[in-house]
C-alpha positions in Angstrom: 119.1 -158.7 -29.3 116.0 -160.9 -29.4 115.8 -160.7 -25.7 115.8 -156.8 -25.8 113.1 -156.7 -28.4 111.0 -159.2 -26.4 111.4 -157.0 -23.3 110.4 -153.9 -25.1 107.4 -155.5 -26.7 106.4 -156.9 -23.2 106.6 -153.3 -21.8 104.6 -151.9 -24.6 101.9 -154.5 -24.3 101.6 -153.9 -20.4 101.5 -150.2 -20.9 98.8 -150.5 -23.6 96.7 -152.8 -21.4 97.0 -150.5 -18.4 95.8 -147.5 -20.5 92.7 -149.4 -21.4 91.5 -149.8 -17.8 92.7 -146.6 -16.3 90.1 -144.4 -14.6 90.7 -141.7 -17.1 88.8 -143.8 -19.7 85.9 -144.8 -17.5 82.9 -142.5 -17.3 82.6 -140.5 -14.2 79.5 -140.2 -12.0 78.8 -136.8 -13.5 79.0 -138.1 -17.1 76.7 -141.0 -16.2 74.1 -138.6 -14.7 74.3 -136.3 -17.7 73.6 -139.2 -20.0 70.5 -140.3 -18.0 67.5 -140.0 -20.4 64.0 -139.3 -19.3 60.9 -139.9 -21.3 57.6 -138.0 -20.9 54.2 -137.8 -22.4 53.6 -134.6 -24.5 50.0 -134.4 -23.2 50.7 -135.4 -19.5 54.0 -133.9 -18.2 53.5 -135.7 -14.9 54.0 -139.1 -16.7 57.8 -139.9 -16.6 59.8 -143.0 -17.5 63.5 -143.9 -17.9 62.7 -145.9 -21.0 60.6 -145.3 -24.1 57.1 -146.6 -24.2 53.5 -145.5 -24.2 51.7 -143.1 -21.9 49.5 -145.1 -19.5 46.8 -142.4 -19.5 46.4 -141.7 -23.3 48.6 -144.2 -25.1 50.6 -141.6 -26.9 54.4 -142.4 -27.5 56.7 -141.1 -24.8 59.2 -138.6 -26.1 62.7 -137.8 -24.8 62.6 -134.9 -22.4 64.9 -132.1 -23.5 67.3 -130.8 -21.0 66.2 -127.4 -19.8 68.5 -124.5 -19.1 68.0 -123.6 -15.4 66.7 -120.1 -15.0 67.2 -117.9 -11.9 65.0 -115.0 -11.2 66.0 -112.1 -8.8 64.7 -108.8 -7.6 66.2 -105.7 -9.1 66.3 -104.1 -5.7 67.0 -107.0 -3.5 69.8 -109.3 -5.0 69.4 -111.7 -2.2 66.0 -112.6 -3.2 66.2 -115.5 -5.8 63.6 -117.9 -7.3 63.6 -120.5 -10.0 60.4 -119.2 -11.4 59.0 -115.7 -12.2 56.9 -113.8 -9.6 57.1 -110.9 -7.2 59.6 -110.0 -4.6 58.4 -110.8 -1.1 60.1 -107.6 0.3 59.0 -104.9 -2.2 56.5 -106.5 -4.5 58.6 -105.8 -7.6 58.5 -108.2 -10.5 61.4 -110.7 -10.4 63.5 -110.5 -13.5 65.6 -113.3 -15.1 69.2 -113.2 -14.0 71.6 -112.8 -17.0 74.3 -115.5 -17.3 77.8 -114.0 -17.6 
């Protein structure tokens, strides 16, 4: 009886230990990239850093850059024309409109 209990406890211990180091519990590359924080100066958007500090140009405190939702603009007449910023369609000159997310 003692031997059976000892074997069961050993199996449980091994299983618990393996669960702690399984790949399912480790962060993936995608998660690591999503957690990457970037700091920027409120006055100088070209100043960027991977850690907090002060702007080398003006001395202001660097603030955490907020994740921006990526927008896509397209021509109402030419759906193949796409841009990441507003502007005019190179084919017809119409104003590009923001593509709605579905």
